[in-house]
C-alpha positions in Angstrom: 9.6 6.3 5.7 10.1 6.0 2.0 8.2 7.2 -1.1 5.9 4.7 -2.8 4.4 5.3 -6.2 1.9 2.8 -7.7 1.3 3.1 -11.4 -1.3 1.5 -13.7 -1.9 2.0 -17.4 -4.5 4.6 -16.3 -1.8 6.7 -14.5 -0.6 7.2 -11.0 -2.8 5.3 -8.5 -0.9 6.1 -5.3 2.0 8.4 -4.4 2.7 8.8 -0.7 5.3 8.3 2.0 4.9 4.9 3.6 6.4 3.1 6.6 6.2 -0.3 4.9 4.8 -2.4 2.1 4.2 -6.1 2.2 4.0 -7.5 -1.3 3.6 -10.9 -2.9 6.5 -11.6 -5.2 6.9 -14.6 -7.5 9.1 -16.3 -4.9 7.0 -15.5 -1.8 6.0 -12.5 0.4 8.4 -9.6 1.0 8.2 -6.8 3.5 10.0 -3.6 2.4 11.1 -1.1 5.0 13.0 2.2 4.7 16.7 1.8 3.7 16.1 -1.6 2.1 18.8 -2.6 -0.3 18.1 -1.8 -4.0 16.0 -4.5 -5.8 13.9 -5.3 -8.8 11.2 -7.7 -8.0 8.5 -9.4 -10.2 5.2 -9.4 -8.3 2.6 -12.0 -8.4 -1.2 -11.9 -8.3 -2.3 -11.4 -4.7 -2.7 -9.1 -1.8 -0.4 -6.3 -0.7 -0.6 -4.1 2.4 0.6 -0.6 2.8 1.2 1.2 6.1 1.4 4.9 6.1 1.8 7.1 9.2 -2.0 7.4 9.5 -3.4 4.1 8.3 -3.0 0.6 6.8 -4.8 -0.7 3.8 -5.0 -4.0 2.0 -5.0 -4.2 -1.8 -5.5 -6.7 -4.6 -2.9 -6.4 -7.3 -2.2 -8.1 -10.6 1.2 -9.2 -11.7 3.8 -6.4 -12.1 7.2 -5.1 -11.3 8.4 -3.5 -8.0 11.6 -1.5 -7.8 13.3 0.0 -4.8 16.4 2.3 -4.6 17.4 5.2 -2.4 14.2 5.1 -0.4 12.0 5.4 -3.5 9.8 2.5 -4.5 7.8 2.1 -7.7 5.2 -0.6 -8.3 3.9 -1.0 -11.8 0.8 -3.2 -12.2 -2.0 -3.5 -14.6 -4.7 -3.8 -11.9 -4.9 -2.7 -8.3 -8.0 -2.5 -6.1 -8.2 -1.4 -2.4 -10.1 -3.8 -0.2 -13.1 -1.6 0.1 -13.3 -1.3 -3.7 -13.5 -5.0 -4.4 -16.9 -6.4 -5.4 -16.8 -9.7 -3.4 -20.1 -10.9 -4.9 -18.6 -10.5 -8.4 -15.4 -12.3 -7.3 -17.4 -15.2 -5.9 -19.3 -15.5 -9.2 -16.1 -15.4 -11.1 -14.7 -18.2 -8.9 -17.8 -20.3 -9.5 -17.6 -19.8 -13.3 -13.9 -20.7 -13.4 -14.4 -23.8 -11.3 -17.3 -24.9 -13.6 -15.1 -24.4 -16.7 -12.3 -26.4 -15.1 -14.6 -29.2 -14.2 -16.0 -29.4 -17.7 -12.5 -29.8 -19.2 -13.7 -29.4 -22.8 -11.1 -29.6 -25.5 -12.0 -26.1 -26.7 -11.7 -24.6 -23.3 -8.8 -22.4 -22.6 -7.7 -24.0 -19.3 -4.9 -21.5 -18.7 -7.4 -18.6 -18.8 -9.8 -20.5 -16.5 -7.0 -21.2 -14.0 -5.9 -17.6 -14.1 -9.5 -16.3 -13.5 -9.8 -18.7 -10.6 -6.6 -17.5 -9.1 -7.6 -13.9 -9.4 -11.0 -14.5 -7.8 -9.5 -16.5 -4.9 -6.9 -13.8 -4.2 -9.6 -11.1 -4.1 -11.8 -13.2 -1.8 -8.9 -13.6 0.6 -9.1 -9.9 1.4 -12.6 -10.5 2.7 -11.3 -12.8 5.4 
C-alpha cells in the first residue's frame, strides 16, 4: 500500500492508504501501484479509480498534477467528485448546452469554452455507465 493525498483549493479531499490508483494522464491512462518509480504526471480531465483495502471508488477529476515518490502520492486538482456525488441530470443538460453552442458556431461564441464544457460533461457521464 501507499499513501495518497488528494488536494483541492478547498483543502485536503482524501488522505488514506491505497492499493492502487488508476488515473488519466495527458498521454493516456496510468495505474500506480506501491513501489512505483518516482514521477510527476500532468493529469487530464476524466475518471480515476482508487482501491483501498476496503473498497473501490470512481471519481471525476479536473486537470491537475500527480506526483509519486517513496510510496507517497499527491494529486492536486481543482475539482474532484466521487461517482455518487455527480449530478448526472445536470451533466446531461451541460452536454446538451455545449453541443447546442458548438452547432450554432456564432462568431462571438467562445468555442474553446464550449468544447471544454462538453468534454467535462461527457467524462462525468461516463461514470454512469
